[in-house]
N, C-alpha and C positions, 0 to 999 in steps of 0.2 A: 577857248569859247567858239563862239559859231563866228566871230571873222576870223580865226586860226583858222580853226577848219575851212574856209574856204580857199586861204589863203592856201593851204597844202595844196587841196581841190588842185588850182590851178597849177602849183609846179608839178603834180600829176601827170593832171593831161596833158602837159606840154613836153613832159616825158614819157607818154605815152605814144604819144603823135612822130617825136622828132625820133626815137629809136625804133618807130616802125612794129612793133609789138601786136602778135597777131594773136596773145589770149594772157591771161591775166589770171595768176594763181596767189592767194592769199592766207597765211596764218593767222586770221584771228584778226584782222584790221579792214574797218569798213571802207576806210577811208580810198581805197585803191579801185572794191569795188563801182563808188558810183565813179570814177573816173574812168575805168573803163564802159560801163552805159553812157557817159557823155562824150568820149571818141568812138563808140558803135564795135568795141568786140567783144567776146564772150569774157566771162568770169567766174572762178571755181573757189570758192573756201573750203578747208582742209583743216579740220580744225577739233578740238576736246573740250571747247571751250567761246562764248562771242560777249566781246564786250558789254553789249545791252545784254545780257546776262547778270555780269557782276555788276553793270550801274541799278539794274532793278533790286541787285540783293540788298545793296548800299541803303538805296529808296526806303526798298521795307525796313532795314536795321535799323537808320539815324531816323526816319521820318513816320515809321510806321504808329501804330496804337499805339507800343510800348516802348516805340524809338527812344534812345538814349544819342542827345548830342549837343554837345560842350564844346567849348574855346580848342579843347586838344584834336577834338574829330573835326572839326571845322578847317583848321593848321592840317591837320593831314590829305584830309579832303580835296586842301586847295594844292598842295603839294602833288600829288599824286596823280589826279583826275584835273587838275587847274581847275575847279569850279568854286564857289565859296557858301552855295546856297539851293536851298530844296529849287529854285524858281529854274536854277542853270546848269543841274544835274537833270531837270524831266525835259530841258530842251535837249542837253544833247543826246540823250538815251532817244528821245523821237530824232533826233538826227542818224547817230545811228542804226535804227532800227531803219529808219528810209535806205539809208546805204547798205545794209544786210540785205533789204526788198532785192537792190538790184542783180543780183547773185545769180547766175543762172545754174550753178550744181553747188550747194554743201556737201561737201565728203564729212559725215562725222564719226569722229573716230572715240572711240569709248571713254566714257567721264562729260560729254556733253548736255546740256541741261536743255531739254525741250525749249523753242520760240518761237514765236507767234511772224515771224521777220519776213521766214523762207517756206514757204507751202510742202509738206510732203511728197510731192511729186517733182521738188528741185532736190530731194534729202539722198542720198545714199549713205546706207551705215556700210562703213571699211570694216568696221567690229576689231579681232584683237589681229595684227601684224605679228607675226616670232617666223622662225624655221627650228625645227626641231636640233634637240642637242646634237652634234656628232662624236662626242666624247662623254664617257662615264663623267655622273657628277662630280663624283670622286677625283677626278683626275683634272678639273677648271679649280 
């Protein structure tokens, strides 16, 4: 929950200061982005998803008008996300959105769900990254 996030944030801030890092690159994790902001260095997210989108989907799936939340769902949520109630999940979602808002740039890979945390002015669409085949497909 919230307390664990704060503990990890302190550890991350300490590491960034002691290592002399000049930039943070994150693949979907919001915590390093918040730590970078607190330390005063730029941060970049490079990802095809954000955890806030996943949490939002879970909220809609389990707690929406047609939500199906039972004991096995609660156990799975507690095991995978570390929360066991709608209130905790909503608090975690808000914390993630706040953390993502600290990013100086989001390099969006294909598949990223549009989000409200990072404004379009801070987004760069990377598109598909690949190289042409060097050999005929039959030889591969």
